[in-house]
LUMMI-998298 format. One record per atom (N, C-alpha, C, O): residue in one letter; x, y, z. Coordinates in steps of 0.1 Angstrom, whole numbers, padded with zeros to 4 digits, always signed. Example, Ala and Ser with C-alpha at 12.3 -4.5 7.8 and 13.67 -1.06 7.14 Angstrom:
A+0132-0057+0078;A+0123-0045+0078;A+0132-0033+0078;A+0142-0033+0085;S+0128-0022+0071;S+0137-0011+0071;S+0129+0000+0079;S+0134+0011+0080;
END
This chain:
M+0175+0128+0080;M+0174+0121+0067;M+0166+0130+0057;M+0156+0137+0062;S+0169+0130+0045;S+0162+0138+0035;S+0149+0130+0031;S+0149+0118+0031;L+0139+0137+0028;L+0126+0131+0024;L+0128+0124+0010;L+0137+0128+0002;Q+0121+0113+0008;Q+0122+0106-0004;Q+0109+0105-0011;Q+0098+0106-0005;E+0110+0101-0024;E+0098+0097-0031;E+0097+0082-0029;E+0106+0075-0030;C+0085+0077-0026;C+0083+0064-0022;C+0082+0054-0034;C+0072+0054-0041;G+0093+0047-0037;G+0093+0037-0047;G+0093+0023-0041;G+0102+0019-0034;L+0082+0016-0043;L+0080+0004-0035;L+0088-0008-0041;L+0089-0009-0053;N+0094-0015-0032;N+0102-0027-0036;N+0095-0039-0028;N+0096-0040-0016;L+0088-0047-0036;L+0079-0057-0030;L+0084-0071-0033;L+0090-0074-0043;D+0082-0081-0023;D+0085-0095-0026;D+0073-0101-0033;D+0063-0094-0035;R+0073-0114-0035;R+0062-0120-0042;R+0050-0121-0034;R+0039-0124-0039;G+0051-0119-0021;G+0040-0119-0012;G+0034-0105-0010;G+0026-0104-0001;L+0039-0096-0018;L+0034-0082-0017;L+0039-0074-0005;L+0035-0063-0002;K+0048-0080+0003;K+0054-0074+0015;K+0065-0064+0010;K+0073-0067+0002;E+0064-0052+0015;E+0074-0042+0012;E+0087-0045+0018;E+0088-0048+0030;L+0098-0045+0010;L+0111-0049+0015;L+0120-0037+0019;L+0129-0038+0027;Q+0116-0025+0014;Q+0124-0013+0017;Q+0123-0010+0032;Q+0112-0008+0038;P+0135-0008+0039;P+0135-0004+0053;P+0131+0010+0054;P+0134+0019+0046;H+0124+0014+0065;H+0119+0027+0067;H+0127+0033+0079;H+0124+0028+0091;G+0136+0042+0077;G+0144+0047+0088;G+0156+0037+0090;G+0160+0030+0081;T+0160+0036+0103;T+0171+0028+0107;T+0167+0019+0118;T+0156+0021+0124;L+0175+0009+0122;L+0172+0001+0134;L+0172+0010+0146;L+0163+0007+0155;E+0180+0020+0147;E+0180+0029+0159;E+0168+0038+0159;E+0163+0042+0170;F+0163+0042+0147;F+0152+0051+0146;F+0143+0047+0134;F+0145+0053+0124;P+0134+0038+0136;P+0127+0032+0125;P+0115+0040+0121;P+0103+0037+0123;C+0118+0051+0114;C+0108+0061+0109;C+0113+0068+0097;C+0125+0072+0097;A+0105+0069+0087;A+0109+0076+0075;A+0098+0085+0070;A+0086+0081+0071;G+0101+0096+0063;G+0091+0104+0057;G+0093+0104+0042;G+0103+0103+0036;Y+0081+0106+0035;Y+0081+0106+0021;Y+0072+0117+0015;Y+0062+0120+0021;S+0076+0123+0004;S+0068+0133-0002;S+0068+0129-0017;S+0078+0128-0024;T+0055+0126-0022;T+0053+0120-0035;T+0042+0127-0042;T+0032+0131-0036;R+0043+0128-0055;R+0033+0133-0064;R+0028+0122-0073;R+0036+0115-0079;Y+0015+0121-0074;Y+0008+0111-0083;Y-0001+0118-0093;Y-0007+0129-0090;T-0002+0112-0104;T-0012+0117-0114;T-0022+0106-0117;T-0021+0095-0111;G-0031+0109-0125;G-0042+0100-0128;G-0038+0090-0139;G-0047+0082-0143;Q-0026+0089-0144;Q-0022+0080-0154;Q-0023+0066-0148;Q-0021+0063-0136;Q-0025+0056-0157;Q-0027+0042-0154;Q-0016+0037-0146;Q-0018+0029-0136;R-0003+0040-0150;R+0008+0034-0143;R+0013+0042-0131;R+0022+0037-0124;D+0006+0053-0128;D+0011+0061-0117;D+0001+0060-0105;D-0010+0066-0105;G+0005+0052-0095;G-0003+0049-0083;G+0004+0041-0073;G+0016+0038-0075;I-0002+0037-0063;I+0004+0029-0052;I-0002+0015-0053;I-0014+0013-0051;P+0006+0005-0057;P+0001-0008-0059;P-0002-0015-0046;P+0002-0010-0035;W-0010-0026-0047;W-0013-0033-0035;W+0000-0039-0028;W+0008-0045-0035;H+0001-0036-0015;H+0012-0041-0007;H+0009-0040+0007;H-0002-0035+0011;W+0018-0045+0016;W+0016-0044+0030;W+0030-0043+0037;W+0040-0047+0030;H+0031-0038+0049;H+0043-0038+0056;H+0040-0038+0071;H+0029-0035+0076;E+0050-0042+0079;E+0049-0043+0094;E+0047-0029+0100;E+0041-0028+0111;E+0051-0019+0094;E+0050-0005+0100;E+0036+0000+0099;E+0028-0003+0091;L+0033+0009+0108;L+0022+0018+0108;L+0025+0029+0098;L+0036+0032+0095;E+0014+0035+0092;E+0016+0046+0083;E+0006+0057+0085;E-0006+0054+0088;L+0011+0069+0084;L+0002+0081+0084;L+0004+0088+0071;L+0015+0091+0066;L-0008+0092+0065;L-0009+0098+0052;L-0015+0112+0053;L-0025+0113+0060;Y-0009+0122+0047;Y-0015+0135+0047;Y-0016+0140+0033;Y-0006+0141+0026;V-0028+0144+0028;V-0030+0149+0015;V-0027+0164+0015;V-0035+0172+0019;Q-0015+0167+0009;Q-0011+0181+0009;Q-0019+0189-0002;Q-0023+0201+0000;E-0022+0182-0013;E-0030+0188-0023;E-0036+0177-0032;E-0030+0167-0034;G-0049+0180-0037;G-0055+0170-0046;G-0064+0160-0038;G-0069+0163-0028;A-0065+0148-0044;A-0073+0138-0038;A-0067+0124-0041;A-0060+0122-0051;L-0069+0115-0031;L-0064+0101-0032;L-0074+0091-0028;L-0081+0093-0017;E-0077+0081-0036;E-0086+0070-0033;E-0078+0059-0026;E-0069+0053-0033;W-0080+0057-0013;W-0072+0048-0005;W-0080+0035-0003;W-0092+0036+0001;R-0074+0024-0006;R-0081+0011-0005;R-0075+0001+0005;R-0063+0000+0005;T-0083-0005+0013;T-0079-0017+0020;T-0088-0029+0016;T-0097-0027+0008;A-0086-0040+0023;A-0094-0052+0019;A-0109-0050+0023;A-0118-0057+0018;S-0112-0040+0032;S-0125-0039+0037;S-0132-0025+0034;S-0144-0024+0036;E-0124-0016+0028;E-0130-0003+0026;E-0123+0005+0015;E-0111+0003+0013;T-0130+0015+0010;T-0124+0025+0001;T-0127+0039+0006;T-0139+0042+0008;V-0117+0047+0007;V-0119+0061+0013;V-0113+0071+0003;V-0101+0069-0001;L-0121+0081+0000;L-0115+0092-0008;L-0110+0103+0001;L-0117+0109+0008;L-0097+0105+0001;L-0090+0115+0009;L-0088+0127+0001;L-0084+0127-0011;R-0091+0139+0007;R-0090+0152+0000;R-0080+0161+0007;R-0074+0157+0017;T-0077+0172+0001;T-0067+0181+0006;T-0069+0184+0021;T-0081+0188+0025;G-0059+0182+0029;G-0060+0184+0044;G-0064+0172+0052;G-0064+0173+0064;D-0067+0161+0045;D-0071+0149+0053;D-0059+0142+0058;D-0048+0141+0051;L-0060+0136+0070;L-0050+0128+0076;L-0055+0114+0079;L-0066+0113+0084;F-0048+0104+0074;F-0053+0090+0074;F-0043+0081+0080;F-0031+0082+0077;A-0047+0071+0088;A-0038+0061+0094;A-0041+0048+0089;A-0052+0044+0087;V-0030+0040+0086;V-0031+0026+0081;V-0025+0017+0091;V-0013+0020+0095;N-0031+0006+0094;N-0026-0003+0104;N-0015-0011+0099;N-0013-0013+0087;S-0007-0017+0108;S+0004-0026+0105;S-0002-0039+0098;S-0013-0043+0101;N+0006-0044+0088;N+0003-0057+0082;N-0010-0056+0074;N-0016-0067+0071;M-0014-0044+0070;M-0027-0043+0063;M-0025-0041+0048;M-0018-0032+0044;L-0031-0050+0040;L-0030-0049+0026;L-0037-0036+0021;L-0048-0033+0025;H-0030-0028+0013;H-0036-0015+0009;H-0030-0010-0004;H-0019-0015-0009;A-0037-0001-0010;A-0033+0005-0023;A-0039+0019-0024;A-0047+0023-0016;G-0035+0026-0034;G-0040+0040-0036;G-0039+0045-0050;G-0030+0040-0058;R-0047+0053-0054;R-0047+0060-0067;R-0054+0073-0067;R-0062+0075-0058;T-0050+0082-0076;T-0057+0095-0076;T-0065+0096-0089;T-0061+0092-0100;P-0077+0102-0088;P-0085+0105-0100;P-0078+0115-0110;P-0082+0115-0122;D-0070+0123-0104;D-0064+0134-0113;D-0050+0138-0108;D-0040+0136-0116;F-0048+0142-0096;F-0035+0147-0091;F-0036+0146-0075;F-0046+0148-0069;C-0024+0142-0070;C-0023+0142-0055;C-0008+0144-0051;C+0001+0138-0056;E-0006+0154-0042;E+0006+0155-0035;E+0005+0150-0021;E-0003+0155-0013;L+0012+0139-0019;L+0010+0131-0007;L+0023+0132+0002;L+0034+0131-0003;R+0021+0134+0015;R+0031+0133+0025;R+0028+0121+0034;R+0016+0119+0038;S+0038+0114+0038;S+0036+0102+0046;S+0047+0100+0056;S+0059+0103+0054;L+0044+0094+0067;L+0053+0089+0077;L+0051+0074+0080;L+0040+0070+0083;V+0061+0066+0078;V+0060+0052+0080;V+0070+0048+0091;V+0082+0051+0091;F+0064+0042+0102;F+0072+0039+0114;F+0069+0026+0120;F+0057+0022+0120;H+0079+0019+0126;H+0077+0007+0132;H+0071+0009+0146;H+0074+0018+0153;P+0062+0000+0150;P+0056+0001+0164;P+0066+0002+0175;P+0063+0008+0185;S+0078-0004+0173;S+0088-0004+0184;S+0093+0010+0187;S+0098+0013+0197;L+0091+0020+0177;L+0095+0033+0180;L+0087+0039+0191;L+0092+0047+0199;L+0074+0035+0193;L+0066+0040+0203;L+0066+0031+0216;L+0065+0036+0227;T+0068+0018+0214;T+0068+0009+0226;T+0081+0009+0233;T+0081+0007+0246;G+0092+0010+0226;G+0105+0009+0233;G+0109-0006+0235;G+0121-0008+0239;G+0100-0015+0233;G+0103-0029+0235;G+0091-0037+0236;G+0080-0032+0240;E+0091-0050+0232;E+0079-0058+0232;E+0073-0062+0245;E+0062-0065+0246;H+0081-0060+0256;H+0076-0063+0269;H+0072-0051+0277;H+0068-0052+0289;S+0072-0039+0271;S+0069-0027+0278;S+0054-0026+0280;S+0046-0032+0273;V+0050-0017+0289;V+0035-0015+0291;V+0029-0009+0279;V+0017-0011+0276;F+0037-0001+0272;F+0032+0006+0260;F+0028-0005+0249;F+0019-0003+0242;A+0037-0015+0248;A+0034-0026+0239;A+0022-0034+0243;A+0013-0037+0236;R+0023-0039+0256;R+0014-0049+0261;R-0001-0043+0262;R-0010-0050+0258;R-0002-0031+0267;R-0015-0026+0270;R-0021-0018+0259;R-0033-0016+0258;Y-0013-0012+0250;Y-0018-0002+0241;Y-0015-0006+0226;Y-0024-0008+0218;I-0002-0006+0222;I+0001-0007+0208;I-0003-0021+0202;I-0009-0022+0191;D+0001-0032+0209;D-0002-0045+0204;D-0017-0048+0203;D-0021-0053+0192;P-0025-0044+0213;P-0039-0046+0211;P-0045-0037+0199;P-0055-0041+0193;L-0039-0025+0197;L-0044-0017+0186;L-0041-0023+0173;L-0050-0024+0164;I-0029-0029+0171;I-0025-0035+0159;I-0034-0047+0156;I-0037-0050+0144;R-0037-0055+0166;R-0045-0067+0165;R-0060-0064+0163;R-0068-0073+0159;C-0064-0051+0165;C-0078-0048+0165;C-0084-0050+0151;C-0079-0043+0141;P-0094-0058+0149;P-0100-0060+0135;P-0107-0048+0129;P-0108-0047+0117;A-0111-0039+0138;A-0119-0027+0134;A-0109-0017+0128;A-0113-0008+0120;F-0096-0018+0132;F-0087-0008+0127;F-0079-0013+0115;F-0069-0019+0116;T-0085-0010+0103;T-0078-0012+0091;T-0072+0001+0086;T-0060+0002+0083;G-0080+0011+0086;G-0076+0025+0083;G-0085+0034+0090;G-0096+0030+0095;F-0080+0046+0093;F-0088+0056+0101;F-0085+0070+0096;F-0074+0075+0095;L-0096+0077+0092;L-0096+0091+0088;L-0098+0099+0100;L-0109+0099+0106;F-0089+0107+0104;F-0090+0115+0116;F-0102+0125+0114;F-0102+0132+0104;P-0111+0126+0124;P-0123+0134+0122;P-0121+0149+0123;P-0110+0153+0128;E-0130+0156+0117;E-0128+0171+0116;E-0127+0177+0129;E-0120+0187+0131;E-0134+0172+0139;E-0134+0179+0152;E-0121+0179+0159;E-0117+0188+0167;G-0113+0169+0156;G-0099+0168+0162;G-0088+0169+0151;G-0077+0167+0154;E-0092+0173+0139;E-0083+0173+0128;E-0072+0183+0129;E-0060+0180+0126;R-0075+0194+0135;R-0064+0205+0136;R-0053+0200+0145;R-0041+0201+0141;E-0056+0195+0156;E-0046+0190+0166;E-0039+0178+0160;E-0026+0177+0161;A-0046+0169+0153;A-0039+0157+0147;A-0030+0162+0136;A-0019+0157+0134;S-0035+0171+0127;S-0027+0175+0116;S-0015+0183+0121;S-0004+0182+0115;D-0016+0191+0132;D-0005+0198+0137;D+0006+0188+0142;D+0018+0190+0140;N+0001+0177+0148;N+0011+0167+0153;N+0018+0161+0141;N+0030+0158+0142;F+0011+0157+0131;F+0017+0152+0119;F+0027+0161+0113;F+0038+0157+0110;R+0023+0174+0111;R+0031+0184+0105;R+0044+0186+0113;R+0055+0186+0107;R+0043+0186+0126;R+0055+0188+0134;R+0065+0176+0133;R+0077+0178+0132;A+0059+0164+0133;A+0067+0152+0131;A+0073+0152+0117;A+0085+0148+0116;F+0066+0155+0107;F+0071+0154+0094;F+0082+0165+0091;F+0092+0161+0086;E+0080+0177+0096;E+0090+0187+0095;E+0103+0183+0103;E+0114+0187+0099;A+0101+0177+0114;A+0113+0172+0122;A+0121+0162+0114;A+0133+0162+0114;V+0114+0152+0108;V+0121+0142+0100;V+0128+0148+0088;V+0138+0144+0085;E+0121+0158+0083;E+0127+0165+0071;E+0139+0173+0074;E+0149+0172+0067;G+0139+0180+0085;G+0150+0190+0089;G+0160+0184+0098;G+0172+0189+0098;E+0156+0174+0106;E+0165+0167+0116;E+0173+0177+0125;E+0185+0177+0126;P+0165+0186+0132;P+0172+0195+0142;P+0176+0187+0153;P+0173+0175+0155;D+0185+0192+0162;D+0190+0185+0173;D+0178+0180+0182;D+0169+0188+0185;G+0179+0167+0185;G+0168+0161+0193;G+0155+0159+0186;G+0145+0156+0193;Y+0156+0159+0173;Y+0143+0157+0165;Y+0136+0144+0168;Y+0124+0143+0167;E+0144+0134+0172;E+0138+0120+0175;E+0128+0121+0186;E+0118+0114+0185;F+0131+0129+0196;F+0122+0131+0207;F+0109+0137+0203;F+0098+0133+0206;L+0110+0147+0194;L+0098+0154+0189;L+0089+0145+0181;L+0077+0145+0182;V+0096+0137+0172;V+0089+0128+0163;V+0081+0118+0171;V+0069+0115+0169;R+0088+0112+0181;R+0082+0101+0189;R+0071+0107+0197;R+0060+0100+0199;D+0072+0119+0202;D+0061+0125+0210;D+0049+0128+0201;D+0038+0124+0206;C+0051+0133+0190;C+0039+0136+0181;C+0032+0123+0176;C+0020+0123+0176;L+0040+0113+0173;L+0034+0100+0168;L+0027+0093+0180;L+0017+0087+0178;S+0033+0095+0192;S+0026+0089+0204;S+0013+0095+0206;S+0003+0089+0210;R+0012+0108+0204;R-0001+0115+0206;R-0011+0111+0196;R-0023+0109+0199;L-0007+0109+0184;L-0016+0104+0173;L-0020+0089+0176;L-0032+0086+0174;A-0011+0081+0181;A-0014+0067+0185;A-0024+0067+0196;A-0033+0058+0196;L-0023+0076+0206;L-0032+0076+0217;L-0046+0079+0212;L-0056+0074+0217;Q-0047+0088+0202;Q-0060+0091+0197;Q-0066+0079+0190;Q-0078+0077+0191;L-0058+0071+0183;L-0063+0059+0177;L-0067+0049+0188;L-0078+0042+0187;I-0059+0048+0198;I-0062+0038+0209;I-0076+0042+0216;I-0084+0033+0219;Q-0078+0055+0219;Q-0090+0059+0225;Q-0102+0057+0216;Q-0113+0054+0221;T-0100+0058+0203;T-0111+0056+0193;T-0115+0041+0192;T-0127+0038+0192;F-0105+0032+0192;F-0108+0018+0190;F-0108+0010+0203;F-0108-0003+0203;Q-0107+0016+0215;Q-0107+0009+0227;Q-0117-0002+0229;Q-0114-0013+0233;P-0130+0001+0226;P-0140-0009+0228;P-0138-0022+0219;P-0140-0033+0224;Q-0133-0020+0207;Q-0130-0031+0198;Q-0117-0038+0202;Q-0116-0050+0200;M-0108-0031+0208;M-0095-0037+0212;M-0097-0047+0223;M-0089-0056+0225;D-0107-0045+0232;D-0109-0053+0243;D-0117-0066+0240;D-0118-0075+0249;R-0121-0068+0228;R-0129-0080+0224;R-0119-0092+0222;R-0108-0090+0217;P-0123-0103+0227;P-0114-0115+0225;P-0114-0119+0210;P-0123-0116+0202;G-0103-0126+0206;G-0102-0131+0193;G-0099-0121+0182;G-0101-0123+0170;A-0093-0109+0187;A-0090-0099+0177;A-0079-0103+0168;A-0070-0110+0172;G-0080-0099+0155;G-0069-0103+0146;G-0072-0097+0132;G-0082-0090+0131;Q-0064-0100+0122;Q-0066-0094+0109;Q-0079-0099+0103;Q-0084-0110+0106;S-0085-0091+0095;S-0098-0095+0088;S-0095-0107+0079;S-0084-0108+0073;L-0105-0115+0078;L-0104-0127+0069;L-0102-0123+0055;L-0094-0130+0048;D-0109-0113+0050;D-0107-0109+0036;D-0093-0104+0034;D-0087-0107+0023;N-0087-0097+0043;N-0073-0092+0042;N-0064-0104+0040;N-0055-0104+0031;L-0065-0115+0048;L-0057-0126+0047;L-0059-0134+0034;L-0049-0138+0028;R-0071-0135+0031;R-0074-0142+0018;R-0069-0135+0006;R-0063-0141-0003;M-0070-0122+0006;M-0066-0114-0006;M-0050-0115-0007;M-0045-0116-0018;R-0044-0114+0005;R-0029-0115+0004;R-0025-0129-0002;R-0015-0129-0010;K-0031-0140+0002;K-0028-0153-0004;K-0030-0153-0019;K-0022-0159-0026;M-0042-0148-0023;M-0045-0149-0037;M-0037-0140-0046;M-0033-0144-0057;L-0034-0128-0041;L-0026-0119-0049;L-0011-0125-0050;L-0005-0124-0060;E-0007-0130-0039;E+0007-0136-0039;E+0007-0148-0049;E+0017-0149-0056;Y-0003-0156-0050;Y-0004-0167-0059;Y-0003-0161-0074;Y+0004-0167-0082;I-0011-0151-0076;I-0011-0145-0090;I+0003-0140-0093;I+0008-0142-0104;H+0009-0133-0084;H+0022-0127-0086;H+0033-0137-0088;H+0043-0135-0095;Q+0032-0149-0082;Q+0041-0159-0084;Q+0039-0168-0097;Q+0049-0174-0102;N+0027-0168-0102;N+0024-0177-0113;N+0018-0170-0125;N+0012-0177-0134;Y+0019-0157-0126;Y+0012-0149-0137;Y+0017-0153-0151;Y+0009-0152-0160;A+0029-0158-0152;A+0034-0162-0165;A+0028-0175-0171;A+0029-0177-0183;G+0022-0183-0162;G+0016-0195-0167;G+0001-0194-0169;G-0005-0183-0169;E-0005-0205-0172;E-0020-0205-0174;E-0027-0206-0161;E-0026-0216-0153;L-0034-0195-0157;L-0041-0194-0145;L-0056-0193-0147;L-0061-0187-0157;T-0064-0200-0139;T-0078-0200-0140;T-0084-0195-0127;T-0077-0195-0116;L-0097-0192-0127;L-0104-0188-0115;L-0103-0198-0104;L-0100-0195-0092;P-0105-0211-0107;P-0104-0222-0096;P-0090-0222-0090;P-0089-0224-0078;D-0080-0220-0099;D-0066-0220-0093;D-0064-0209-0083;D-0058-0211-0072;I-0069-0197-0086;I-0067-0186-0077;I-0075-0188-0064;I-0070-0185-0053;A-0087-0193-0065;A-0096-0196-0054;A-0089-0206-0044;A-0089-0204-0032;R-0083-0216-0050;R-0077-0226-0042;R-0065-0221-0034;R-0062-0227-0024;A-0059-0210-0039;A-0047-0205-0032;A-0052-0200-0018;A-0043-0199-0009;A-0064-0196-0016;A-0069-0192-0003;A-0079-0202+0003;A-0086-0199+0013;D-0080-0214-0003;D-0089-0224+0002;D-0103-0220+0003;D-0110-0223+0013;I-0108-0213-0008;I-0122-0209-0008;I-0127-0213-0022;I-0120-0217-0031;G-0141-0211-0023;G-0147-0215-0036;G-0146-0203-0046;G-0142-0192-0042;E-0150-0206-0058;E-0149-0195-0068;E-0158-0183-0065;E-0154-0172-0067;R-0170-0186-0060;R-0180-0175-0058;R-0174-0166-0047;R-0175-0154-0048;E-0168-0172-0036;E-0162-0164-0025;E-0150-0156-0030;E-0147-0145-0026;C-0142-0162-0039;C-0131-0156-0045;C-0135-0143-0053;C-0129-0133-0051;L-0146-0145-0061;L-0151-0133-0069;L-0156-0122-0059;L-0153-0110-0062;R-0162-0126-0048;R-0167-0116-0039;R-0156-0109-0032;R-0156-0096-0031;C-0145-0116-0028;C-0134-0109-0022;C-0127-0099-0031;C-0124-0088-0027;F-0125-0103-0044;F-0119-0094-0053;F-0128-0082-0056;F-0123-0070-0057;Q-0141-0084-0058;Q-0150-0073-0061;Q-0151-0063-0049;Q-0151-0051-0051;K-0151-0068-0037;K-0152-0060-0025;K-0139-0052-0023;K-0140-0040-0019;T-0128-0058-0026;T-0115-0052-0023;T-0110-0043-0034;T-0106-0032-0031;I-0109-0048-0046;I-0103-0040-0056;I-0112-0038-0068;I-0108-0033-0079;Q-0125-0041-0066;Q-0135-0037-0076;Q-0132-0043-0090;Q-0135-0036-0100;C-0127-0054-0091;C-0125-0061-0104;C-0124-0076-0102;C-0123-0080-0090;S-0125-0084-0112;S-0125-0098-0111;S-0111-0103-0110;S-0101-0096-0113;P-0108-0115-0105;P-0095-0120-0104;P-0088-0121-0118;P-0076-0118-0119;I-0095-0124-0128;I-0089-0125-0142;I-0086-0111-0147;I-0076-0110-0154;Q-0094-0102-0144;Q-0091-0088-0148;Q-0079-0083-0141;Q-0070-0076-0147;Y-0077-0086-0128;Y-0065-0082-0121;Y-0053-0089-0127;Y-0042-0083-0128;L-0054-0102-0130;L-0043-0110-0136;L-0039-0103-0149;L-0027-0101-0152;L-0048-0099-0157;L-0045-0093-0170;L-0038-0080-0168;L-0028-0077-0174;K-0042-0071-0159;K-0036-0059-0156;K-0022-0061-0150;K-0012-0054-0154;Y-0020-0071-0142;Y-0007-0074-0136;Y+0003-0078-0147;Y+0014-0074-0147;R-0002-0087-0156;R+0006-0091-0167;R+0011-0079-0176;R+0023-0078-0180;V+0002-0070-0178;V+0005-0058-0186;V+0016-0050-0179;V+0025-0045-0185;T+0014-0047-0166;T+0023-0038-0159;T+0037-0045-0158;T+0047-0038-0158;R+0037-0058-0156;R+0050-0065-0156;R+0056-0064-0169;R+0069-0063-0170;G+0048-0065-0180;G+0054-0063-0193;G+0060-0050-0195;G+0071-0048-0201;A+0054-0039-0190;A+0059-0026-0191;A+0072-0025-0184;A+0082-0018-0189;E+0073-0031-0172;E+0086-0031-0164;E+0097-0038-0172;E+0108-0032-0173;L+0094-0049-0178;L+0104-0057-0185;L+0108-0050-0198;L+0120-0051-0202;L+0099-0043-0204;L+0103-0036-0217;L+0115-0026-0214;L+0124-0024-0222;L+0114-0019-0202;L+0125-0009-0199;L+0137-0016-0193;L+0148-0011-0194;R+0134-0027-0185;R+0145-0033-0178;R+0154-0041-0187;R+0166-0043-0185;H+0148-0047-0198;H+0155-0056-0207;H+0154-0051-0222;H+0147-0057-0230;P+0160-0040-0225;P+0159-0035-0239;P+0165-0044-0250;P+0161-0043-0261;E+0173-0054-0245;E+0179-0063-0255;E+0169-0074-0259;E+0171-0081-0269;R+0158-0076-0252;R+0148-0087-0255;R+0137-0081-0263;R+0132-0070-0261;S+0132-0089-0273;S+0122-0085-0282;S+0108-0084-0275;S+0106-0090-0265;V+0099-0076-0281;V+0086-0075-0276;V+0079-0089-0276;V+0072-0092-0267;S+0081-0097-0287;S+0075-0110-0288;S+0080-0119-0276;S+0072-0126-0270;E+0092-0118-0273;E+0098-0127-0263;E+0092-0123-0249;E+0088-0131-0241;L+0091-0110-0247;L+0086-0105-0234;L+0071-0108-0232;L+0066-0110-0221;S+0064-0107-0243;S+0049-0110-0243;S+0047-0124-0238;S+0038-0126-0230;L+0055-0134-0243;L+0053-0148-0238;L+0057-0149-0223;L+0051-0157-0216;A+0068-0142-0219;A+0073-0142-0206;A+0063-0137-0196;A+0063-0140-0184;C+0053-0129-0200;C+0043-0123-0192;C+0030-0130-0192;C+0020-0126-0186;G+0030-0142-0199;G+0017-0150-0199;G+0008-0147-0211;G-0003-0153-0211;F+0012-0139-0220;F+0003-0137-0232;F+0006-0147-0243;F+0017-0151-0245;G-0005-0152-0249;G-0003-0163-0258;G+0003-0158-0272;G+0008-0166-0279;S+0001-0145-0274;S+0007-0140-0287;S+0011-0126-0285;S+0006-0118-0277;P+0021-0121-0293;P+0025-0107-0292;P+0014-0097-0296;P+0013-0086-0291;S+0005-0102-0305;S-0006-0093-0309;S-0016-0090-0298;S-0021-0079-0296;N-0019-0101-0290;N-0027-0099-0278;N-0021-0090-0268;N-0027-0082-0262;F-0008-0092-0266;F+0000-0083-0256;F-0001-0069-0261;F-0004-0060-0253;A+0001-0066-0274;A+0001-0053-0279;A-0013-0046-0277;A-0015-0035-0274;K-0024-0054-0280;K-0037-0050-0278;K-0041-0046-0264;K-0046-0035-0262;Q-0037-0055-0255;Q-0040-0052-0240;Q-0031-0040-0235;Q-0036-0032-0227;F-0019-0040-0240;F-0010-0029-0236;F-0015-0015-0240;F-0015-0006-0232;R-0020-0015-0252;R-0026-0002-0256;R-0038+0002-0248;R-0040+0014-0246;R-0046-0007-0244;R-0058-0004-0235;R-0053+0003-0222;R-0060+0012-0218;F-0042-0002-0216;F-0038+0004-0204;F-0029+0016-0205;F-0030+0026-0197;Y-0020+0016-0215;Y-0010+0027-0216;Y-0012+0036-0228;Y-0005+0046-0229;R-0022+0033-0236;R-0026+0042-0247;R-0014+0044-0257;R-0012+0055-0263;C-0006+0034-0258;C+0005+0034-0268;C+0009+0019-0270;C+0005+0011-0262;T+0017+0017-0280;T+0022+0003-0283;T+0034+0000-0274;T+0040+0010-0268;P+0037-0012-0272;P+0049-0016-0264;P+0062-0009-0269;P+0070-0005-0261;R+0063-0009-0282;R+0075-0003-0288;R+0076+0012-0285;R+0087+0018-0283;E+0064+0019-0286;E+0064+0033-0283;E+0067+0036-0269;E+0074+0045-0265;Y+0062+0027-0260;Y+0065+0028-0246;Y+0080+0027-0243;Y+0085+0035-0235;R+0086+0017-0249;R+0100+0014-0247;R+0108+0026-0252;R+0118+0031-0246;A+0105+0031-0264;A+0112+0043-0270;A+0111+0055-0261;A+0121+0062-0259;A+0099+0057-0255;A+0098+0069-0246;A+0106+0068-0234;A+0111+0077-0229;G+0107+0055-0229;G+0115+0053-0216;G+0130+0054-0219;G+0137+0056-0209;E+0134+0053-0231;E+0149+0053-0234;E+0154+0067-0237;E+0166+0070-0238;R+0144+0077-0238;R+0148+0091-0241;R+0155+0097-0228;R+0159+0109-0229;
END
């Protein structure tokens, strides 16, 4: 398969819908460049697959519900299955990634690899993301590079090579998190689950009148806990996130529906007036909605 630029296709629950690889070989490679522009980044999303990220050049700020990590050139980072995450670069980033389903390594849900190793790793609450340490970075980076180049070039038998390299990286993760994997009651972090519920609620209802109590109730928590979750996870308030989401949805609709007026789209995105939409749009994109649409049509 040829490498692709990763364009996310998300449902209203922020789950990525795009298949990675095939049913026979569930692994895909991506090569993407990001800039520091407001619209250019990796939005909040999650998927069943595990993911490995390698910063070829530049820097990337990677976020999960529990941590923020600044990745620099040469860093290799692993993201757990079903983990809400996002990314952005302060300036520029050339990113390579491998996204693969756990079944590629286990061979089946009843195998020893699934039961003793991969399933406990995925359930481990301590494993949200993992930056491979410098002392073992060369070996880990070599395994990633070999797997990535095999996916890119598809030489004869490349599937064996990819599976072998990914298994070696998975073993390093298992050895790192083994103490936490053995603890009873392992599961996704509470903040991760709460944020997924609240973001899903915002994405489903952004066009209407939303308040802080509405968003908090989506996760069955109080307003103060809601504010804490948002501040810890994405460093902004729920209402600030709602405003940004409305603006980005407006930008998408401007290009997708050139036949609809700016005034009509501003109301469809939850803004009370076209003037407020234009004001907020300029804050994020540094141009008016009409200028943005005209640039996209060139």
